[in-house]
N, C-alpha and C positions, 0 to 999 in steps of 0.2 A: 349596259349590263345585260348579260345573256339571261334567258329564262332559267337555264339550268343553274346558274350561280344564284339567282334570286331564290329559286326553290330550295337550293341547298341551305342558304342562309336562314330561310323561314323554318326549315325542318329542325335546325339547331337552336332556334330562338325559343327560350323557355317562357318569356313573357308572352301574353296572349291578347289578341284583340277580341274582346268578348261581345262587343256590340257597337252600333253607331246610333247616336241620339239625334233627334230632329232639332238641332241647336239653333237653326235659323228661326224657329218659331218663338224664341225667347229674345226679348229686347234687352241686351246686355251692355249696350254702349255706355250709358251713364254709369253703370255699376263697375265696369272695367276702369273707367276714369277715377272712380273712388279708390279702387285698389291701387292705381298708379300713384295716387297721392298719399297712401297710407304708410305710416312710419313702421319701420322694422327694428327690433331691438338688437339684432346681431347674434342671436343665440346659437346659430350654426355656422358662424364665420370660420371655424376651424376647417370645415370641409370645402368652403367656397371661395372662388377667386373672381374678381370682377363684381358685377351687380347680381346678387341672388338674395331673395328674401322670402320669408314665410309669413302668411297672414291667416290668423285663426278665425273662422266663422262660427264654429261650434265645437264644444269640448265637454268635459265632464263637469265643469264648474260654472261655465258661463263668464268667467273672468277674463278680461282682455290680457291680463298679466300672466295667465296660465298658458304658456306657449311651448314648453318642453314636452315633446311627445312621450307618452307612456300609455300602456294599456290601463283600462279602468273598468270597474263593474257598474258604475252609475249610469244614469240616463244622459241623454244628449241635451245640452243647453246652449242657446244662442249667445254669442258674445255681442258687445255693442256694435262691432263691425258687421257681424252676421245680420243684425237687425236692420242695417242700412242697405243690405243686398238681398231684397226679397225675391228678385227674379232668379238669381243664382241659387238661392235656397229652394225655390220652387222646382228648379231643374233637379235638385237632389231629391226632394221629397216626392216628386212626381214619377221618378224612374227607379229609385233604389229602395231596398228594404231598410227600415230604420231600426229594427230590433237589435241588430248587431253593430250598428254604426257608432263609432266612438269619437272620431275626429273628422271635422270638415275644415280643410285648409286650402289656400290658393298659394302656389309657388310662383314667384316672379323671377325670370332669368333674362338678363339683358347684357349683352357683350360680356358674358361670364361663363364659368365652367365649374362643375362640381367634381371634386376629387373622386376617383373611383372608390367605392365603398360597399360594404355589406350592411344592410339594415337588420335591426332586431337582434344584434349580437348580445345586447344587454339582457334579453329575456329568453326564458327556456322555450317558449312557444311563439313562433312568428304569427302575425296577423295576416290579413289580406289587404293589400294596398292597390287601389285603383287610381288611375290618372285619366283625366278628361281635359284636353286642351280647350280653353275658352277663346284664346287668341294665340296664334302661332304662325310660323312661316317656315319656308324650306331651310332656313339657316338654323333651325332648332332641331337638334338630334339627340337621341338617346343611345347609350351603348350598353351591351350586356356581354360579358366575357370578351370575345373578339369580334362581335357583330355590332354593326352600326345600323340604326333604323330611325325612321321618322314617324311620329304620331300626329295624325291630322286633327284639325279642329272637330270636336264632337265625337271622335272615336273614344271608346271606353277600353282602356288597357289594364289588365291585371299584370302588375310589375313583378317579375320574379326577383324579389329584393334580397334573397339569401345567396345569390351569386354576385360577384363583383360587377357593378354597373355605374354608369355616370350619365351626365347630360351636359350639353353645351349649346349656347346660342350666340352667334356672332352678330345678330341683328341689333340695331339701335333701338328698336321698339321691343319692349319686354314681352316675352312669351309668358302668358298667364295660364297655369294649368291647375285645374281643380284636383285636389288629392283627397281621397276618401279612405279612411282606415277602419276596417271592420274586425271585430273579434272573430277568430277563425275557429269555428266549431265543426269543421269538416264538411258542412253542407254547402252546395253551390249557391251563389247569389242569384236571385231572380230579378233580372233587370226588365222593367216594363217599358212599353211605348217606344220600342226601338224602330229604326228604319233599316232597310237593306243596305249593305255595304256595296258601293258601286265601283270602288277602286281596290286594287290588290295591295297587300301589305308592302310597304316600301322599305327594302333593305338596301343599304348604300355600300357600294364597293369602293375600296381604296387600295392604292398600290402598297407593295411591301416596302418597309424602310430600307434605305441604302446604308451600307456599312459606314460610308463617309459621314452621312448626316447623324447617325447614331454616335459615332466617335466625337463629332463636333459638340453634340449635346452633352455627352458624358464629360468631355474635357472642360466644359464650362464650370464643372463642379470645383475646379481648382480655386475658384474665387469665392466659394460658399463660406459663409460664417454663420454663427448662431443667429445673428441679427438679420441676415438676408435669406435665410432658409425658406421662410414661408413664401415670400414672393418668388423665390427661385424654383419652387415646385411647379408652378403653372406651366412652363414650357414642356415639362415631361408629361403632364396630363393632356396638353394640347396635341402632342404628337400622336397619341392614341387615336384621336379623331381624324388625323390627316393621313395616317399610315395604318396598314393592316397589322394590328398587334393586340394581344390580350390586354384587358384593362389593368391587370396586375403588372404588366411590363413597365408601366409608368413608375412603379415603386422599385422594380429591379434596376432600371436605368438611374433612378434617383439615388439609390444606395451606392451604386457604382460611382456615380458622380461625387457623392459625399466623400468617398475614399480618396478621390483626387485632391481633396482639400488638405489631407494630412492631419486633420484634427479629429481625434477620436470622439470628442463630444458631438461634433457635427455628424459623424457616422452613426453614433448611438441615437441621436435625435431622428435621423432619417429612418432608421430601423424601427424606432418607436412609433413613428407616424404610420408606417406600413401596418404594424400590429394593430394600432388603434382603428384604422380605417377598414381593414379587411379580415382581421384575425380574431381579436379579442378586446372587449372593453366592458367595464362594469356600469351598472345603472347609475346615471348621474355623473359618470367620470368625464372630466373635461381635459382635453389635450392642450397643453401650454407650449406654445412655440418658444 
């Protein structure tokens, strides 16, 4: 990758690396194993393919069953899982302001992908979402619009979550990423105890899609049915990570493919999934495949 291309990608990237934490000073090995074994209820399965899970360490109620993200006005309370992870929580309390912090979660992604989506569509005012990988590898990538990038372990990133974005990991070991959601009052977050960044932001170049491979993908829609549509979306999301294309292209290809089925219900469902992921959804609204 040329320096010019890397600089161009970085200049277009709206997500920001805010800081780097001294993550090696925290003994996380045992706690990451606890997260590996923690069960997930599947609340966000609509968006995810392969192995993705969300684990709540702190929220507004302290209840383990309180897992569906939403803004709240209350104070932050540890869940039972959070109480088992004191080193991870000390990473949070030692470096981040707590007055605006509303949710502490860890996202696990293994041999999986998240459908391109826009966060906070349900609420009038978006919050501030930070991610800090606790365990990751080169196979774990994020996307934003048409840009692909990698977040290294210990890097603190403010995710620009109101543009279409996605994530994928092809690794058999789960990427574990700390996700911190703050109420957005317009003030910048003061992150303490950071260390200097020693590596440049990593933007990943990928080739343009060939007409023949796009046609092959879209032609596969001839076999789509209402029963196979969910599993059938994954190759469209995957291609966005393999070829230079905007995140929303996955839905464009998918709707085109759905038309090849000749089934208007399949086409309507494909269009509805696009709307739900990147255009409009109500608070508590669930998409039913």
